[in-house]
N, C-alpha and C positions, 0 to 999 in steps of 0.2 A: 469469828467463831470463838466462843469461850469454852462451852461444854457441848459435846455431841456424843453419839454412840457410834462405835466402829464394829464391823463384822469381819471375821477373818477365818481362814481354814485352820482346822485343828491340826496339830503336829501328829496326833495319833491316827487321824484318818482325814485325808484331803476332802472327802465327801461330807464330813461333819463341820458345821459352822458354829463358831463361838462368838461371843460379843463382849465388849468392854467399854469403859468410858474413854472417850477421846478428849484430850486437853492439849491446847497449844500454849507452850511457854517459850517466850522469846522467839516466836516464829517456828519452833520445832514441834511437830506432832508427837504426842506421848500417849501410849496405851497405859492407862492407870490401873494398877492391880489393887492397891489399897490407898485410902485417903487418911488424913489426920487433920486435927485442928491446931492451928498456930495463930495466936493472938485473936482468937475468935473467928478465924477464916479457914475454910476448907482448902487444903493444899494436897497435891500428890505426895504420897509417902514412898510407895514402891511403884516403879513404872518402867516401861520398855520404850525406848526411842524408836520411832518408825521412820522409814524412808519416805519423804514427802512425794517422790516420783511414783510411788506404788499405791498412793491413797487416792481413791476415786469417790466423788460425791454420788450418793445413791438416793438423795431426796432433793426436791427443789428448794426447800427452806434451809438446807445446810446443817441439819441436825443428825443425819444418818450418812455414814460413809462405809465403804468396803475397802479392805486392804488386800492387795494382790501380791503379797510377798510373804516370806517366811517370818513368823514371829519368834524371836529368840528370847528366851528367858534368862 
């Protein structure tokens, strides 16, 4: 998986779901807040590292995931 979408519970309300870009760098899942261009390539600028044990696949093709943990900014 290079790029995917991740859904997670909002810190403001556990019933509210938010989404963001999921990117894996060196085997670590990252929730990307902002992107930037470096040498013509799109790379994560601001991101939050996620616990891989709390990441669950939500689609058969691997493009949608849900995160069952607290997202800390």
